[in-house]
RODO-2510 file (C-alpha; in nm, 4 decimals, decimal comma):
residues 227
     n   res          X          Y          Z
     1     m    -6,2670     0,1411    11,5722
     2     t    -6,3471     0,0363    11,9294
     3     v    -6,5113     0,2884    12,1040
     4     p    -6,4316     0,3091    12,4520
     5     p    -6,6987     0,2713    12,7357
     6     l    -6,8570     0,5329    12,8937
     7     v    -6,6871     0,6587    13,2310
     8     p    -6,9338     0,8109    13,4869
     9     l    -6,8158     1,2034    13,5459
    10     a    -6,6516     1,3009    13,8774
    11     t    -6,8782     1,3931    14,1362
    12     a    -6,8719     1,7970    14,2338
    13     e    -6,7296     1,6705    14,5577
    14     e    -6,4102     1,4859    14,3807
    15     i    -6,3833     1,7655    14,1353
    16     h    -6,3527     2,0120    14,4217
    17     a    -6,1078     1,7879    14,6147
    18     h    -5,8899     1,7578    14,3262
    19     l    -5,8660     2,1242    14,2892
    20     v    -5,7915     2,1710    14,6503
    21     d    -5,5369     1,9177    14,6225
    22     e    -5,3871     2,0790    14,3220
    23     l    -5,3968     2,4358    14,4815
    24     n    -5,2031     2,3131    14,8045
    25     s    -4,9462     2,1663    14,5876
    26     a    -4,8844     2,4721    14,3486
    27     l    -4,8716     2,7050    14,6760
    28     r    -4,5506     2,4974    14,8350
    29     r    -4,3781     2,4896    14,4590
    30     p    -4,5024     2,7780    14,3137
    31     q    -4,2011     2,8117    14,0558
    32     m    -4,2949     2,4583    13,9503
    33     y    -4,6513     2,4783    13,8758
    34     g    -4,6406     2,8165    13,6829
    35     g    -4,6047     3,1103    13,9168
    36     e    -4,8656     3,3570    13,9976
    37     l    -5,1085     3,3177    13,6762
    38     a    -5,1281     2,9253    13,7799
    39     l    -5,2629     3,0030    14,1347
    40     q    -5,5087     3,2638    13,9791
    41     i    -5,6460     2,9955    13,7599
    42     q    -5,6931     2,7327    14,0113
    43     i    -5,8634     2,9785    14,2559
    44     t    -6,0717     3,0866    13,9604
    45     h    -6,2093     2,7332    13,9109
    46     l    -6,2484     2,6768    14,2954
    47     l    -6,4548     2,9689    14,3200
    48     f    -6,6527     2,8616    14,0104
    49     v    -6,7249     2,5046    14,1897
    50     e    -6,8055     2,7270    14,5136
    51     r    -7,0545     2,9423    14,3465
    52     q    -6,8750     3,2587    14,4150
    53     p    -6,8627     3,4341    14,1030
    54     d    -6,7673     3,7483    14,2754
    55     g    -6,4649     3,6109    14,4684
    56     l    -6,1886     3,7071    14,2618
    57     r    -6,2967     4,0550    14,2245
    58     l    -6,3175     4,0835    14,5903
    59     m    -6,0075     3,9345    14,6574
    60     r    -5,8522     4,1845    14,4427
    61     q    -6,0064     4,4693    14,6256
    62     d    -5,9114     4,3514    14,9386
    63     w    -5,5007     4,3199    14,8145
    64     h    -5,5398     4,6642    14,6574
    65     a    -5,6670     4,8151    14,9993
    66     r    -5,4006     4,6297    15,1696
    67     g    -5,1263     4,7847    14,9511
    68     f    -5,0454     4,4661    14,7409
    69     g    -5,1755     4,6096    14,4329
    70     d    -5,0830     4,9409    14,3703
    71     c    -4,9086     4,9340    14,0326
    72     a    -4,9487     4,7902    13,6864
    73     l    -4,7263     4,4649    13,8401
    74     g    -5,0245     4,3804    14,1028
    75     i    -4,8813     4,1711    14,4018
    76     k    -4,5162     4,1570    14,2436
    77     g    -4,5172     4,5563    14,2411
    78     p    -4,4841     4,6069    14,6126
    79     l    -4,2971     4,3353    14,6741
    80     r    -4,0112     4,4022    14,4596
    81     d    -3,9833     4,7223    14,6200
    82     v    -3,8625     4,5259    14,9425
    83     f    -3,7249     4,1908    14,8257
    84     p    -3,4680     4,0714    14,6001
    85     q    -3,5947     3,9693    14,2448
    86     e    -3,5286     3,5627    14,3841
    87     a    -3,7309     3,5812    14,6619
    88     h    -4,1028     3,7026    14,4532
    89     s    -4,2454     3,4091    14,3578
    90     d    -4,2492     3,2613    14,7045
    91     e    -4,3420     3,5926    14,8522
    92     i    -4,6647     3,6070    14,6184
    93     a    -4,7717     3,2441    14,7038
    94     s    -4,7996     3,3242    15,0786
    95     v    -5,0575     3,6177    14,9905
    96     y    -5,2646     3,3584    14,7789
    97     a    -5,2013     3,0835    15,0960
    98     e    -5,3889     3,3523    15,3238
    99     f    -5,6582     3,4157    15,0844
   100     a    -5,7034     2,9668    15,0468
   101     h    -5,6688     3,0138    15,4376
   102     v    -5,9378     3,2510    15,4839
   103     h    -6,1747     3,0034    15,2343
   104     g    -6,0808     2,6979    15,3762
   105     w    -5,8621     2,5278    15,1017
   106     l    -5,5218     2,5504    15,2816
   107     r    -5,3966     2,1957    15,4005
   108     p    -5,1313     2,3031    15,6488
   109     d    -4,8498     2,0030    15,7587
   110     r    -4,8619     2,1276    16,1441
   111     a    -5,1716     2,3842    16,2725
   112     l    -5,0640     2,6042    16,5885
   113     t    -5,2770     2,5828    16,8933
   114     a    -5,4294     2,9510    16,9638
   115     d    -5,1715     2,9676    17,2635
   116     a    -4,8710     2,8831    17,0183
   117     h    -5,0170     3,1349    16,7663
   118     k    -5,0413     3,4072    17,0389
   119     a    -4,6808     3,3407    17,1610
   120     l    -4,5431     3,3620    16,8263
   121     t    -4,7201     3,6837    16,7424
   122     d    -4,6141     3,8622    17,0648
   123     s    -4,2561     3,7994    17,0093
   124     v    -4,1801     3,7659    16,6628
   125     r    -4,1107     4,1577    16,5543
   126     a    -3,8982     4,1907    16,8451
   127     w    -3,7302     3,8424    16,7643
   128     a    -3,6538     3,9415    16,4259
   129     a    -3,4256     4,2411    16,4920
   130     a    -3,1438     4,0382    16,5049
   131     d    -3,0273     3,8368    16,1837
   132     r    -3,1877     3,4561    16,1675
   133     t    -3,1090     3,1713    15,9630
   134     w    -3,3616     2,8897    15,8317
   135     a    -3,2713     2,6697    16,1334
   136     d    -3,2937     2,9379    16,3744
   137     i    -3,6624     2,9852    16,2762
   138     t    -3,7493     2,6300    16,2909
   139     q    -3,5515     2,5867    16,6428
   140     e    -3,7486     2,8563    16,7935
   141     f    -4,0796     2,8076    16,6421
   142     g    -4,0883     2,4539    16,5397
   143     a    -4,1782     2,3032    16,1944
   144     p    -4,3530     2,5489    15,9571
   145     s    -4,7385     2,5081    15,8607
   146     v    -4,6991     2,5252    15,5216
   147     l    -4,3015     2,5639    15,3625
   148     i    -4,3205     2,7351    15,0261
   149     g    -4,0385     2,6892    14,7985
   150     g    -3,9184     2,3279    14,9304
   151     i    -3,6213     2,2080    15,1218
   152     n    -3,3015     2,2729    14,8907
   153     p    -3,1174     2,5457    15,1076
   154     r    -3,0006     2,6649    14,8385
   155     y    -3,3266     2,8616    14,6992
   156     p    -3,5463     3,1258    14,8588
   157     k    -3,8431     2,9951    15,0454
   158     t    -4,1204     3,0930    15,2992
   159     l    -4,2125     2,9332    15,6019
   160     c    -4,5650     2,9802    15,6999
   161     y    -4,7150     2,9577    16,0618
   162     l    -5,1040     2,9062    16,1360
   163     t    -5,3709     2,7678    16,3132
   164     d    -5,6771     2,5830    16,1833
   165     d    -5,8657     2,9053    16,2977
   166     p    -5,8597     3,1558    15,9628
   167     r    -5,9524     3,4338    16,1725
   168     h    -5,5727     3,4070    16,3137
   169     p    -5,3293     3,5739    16,0597
   170     i    -5,1000     3,3838    15,8912
   171     v    -4,7450     3,4550    16,0091
   172     s    -4,4591     3,4241    15,6985
   173     f    -4,1014     3,3997    15,7312
   174     h    -3,9447     3,5297    15,4187
   175     l    -3,5827     3,3833    15,3987
   176     w    -3,3138     3,4280    15,0914
   177     n    -3,0330     3,2787    14,9420
   178     g    -2,8890     3,4302    14,6258
   179     s    -2,5672     3,5842    14,5204
   180     e    -2,3520     3,9002    14,5257
   181     p    -2,3580     4,1483    14,2191
   182     d    -2,1011     3,9880    14,0291
   183     a    -2,0156     3,6894    14,2132
   184     e    -1,8514     3,3783    14,0907
   185     t    -1,9991     3,1648    14,3308
   186     w    -2,3781     3,1175    14,4413
   187     p    -2,5177     3,0699    14,6525
   188     v    -2,4206     3,3415    14,9436
   189     y    -2,5306     3,1026    15,2321
   190     e    -2,5388     2,7723    15,3597
   191     q    -2,8714     2,8097    15,5177
   192     p    -3,1176     3,0702    15,3779
   193     k    -3,1055     3,4063    15,5861
   194     l    -3,4382     3,5540    15,7191
   195     l    -3,5119     3,8842    15,5276
   196     a    -3,8544     3,9721    15,6956
   197     v    -4,1334     3,8540    15,9022
   198     r    -4,5072     3,9629    15,7989
   199     s    -4,7621     3,8961    15,9988
   200     g    -5,1203     4,0524    16,0280
   201     g    -5,4122     4,1163    15,8118
   202     g    -5,3624     4,4873    15,7649
   203     s    -5,1808     4,6651    15,5070
   204     f    -4,8521     4,5248    15,3392
   205     h    -4,6125     4,7516    15,5282
   206     a    -4,7413     4,7821    15,8566
   207     s    -4,7534     4,4097    15,8456
   208     l    -4,3736     4,3669    15,8113
   209     t    -4,0636     4,3536    15,9960
   210     l    -3,7229     4,3678    15,8051
   211     t    -3,4108     4,2079    15,9560
   212     p    -3,0950     4,3492    15,9745
   213     e    -2,9924     4,1338    15,6678
   214     g    -3,3650     4,2354    15,4791
   215     e    -3,2640     4,5882    15,4992
   216     r    -2,9147     4,5289    15,3865
   217     r    -3,0761     4,3697    15,0665
   218     r    -3,3640     4,5776    14,9673
   219     p    -3,3658     4,7038    14,6564
   220     v    -3,1899     5,0316    14,5867
   221     d    -3,3898     5,2801    14,2907
   222     d    -3,6310     4,9899    14,1873
   223     s    -3,9458     5,1766    14,2783
   224     c    -4,2882     5,0582    14,1386
   225     p    -4,3347     5,2215    13,7901
   226     a    -4,6607     5,3908    13,6871
   227     p    -4,9325     5,1883    13,5225
***
């Protein structure tokens, strides 16, 4: 049997760059990569490489304080009280994207200037008081920095807008396109409809602005179960 030649192992820098690339791909297509568990594993690996053993614990403490982890379902718990079931994967990924941005791992396709980000955050709550579509968002604010969920209009997605400075909070536009109960056709809309905008680094509910469509699609009697 021929013994294969020894190949030098990847350097720490190469390993780190590979993990960052994989995390950015998974954030954009979370369902394809395995959902929240895959994001947790990739972040755990990055924290290990960067010698941050308490990073995951601190992340969970921060999320709990902000209302993202108040029940046995973790991040999904608060989200399922606000968004239809089909939206949860992209919503969860947007929260992980915030953590990645703070740690310098997020690689945006487009970064906003500080002035453009301020203009967006100053106007977005009033702008979201009316029903909006995917096309409305990009026409008003340009292409997103990170598109979570792909370009197929048949599926939910989240559009994230951010600057290169992690001190500026990510602004996330959460869009939905599912079906009516007992409907024979799917999806409902040709363009996904905006359900909510999430902006700011504070509590989940304080950062959230629901559109009229978001209020209509909000689940009923689907509260977070006790642990």
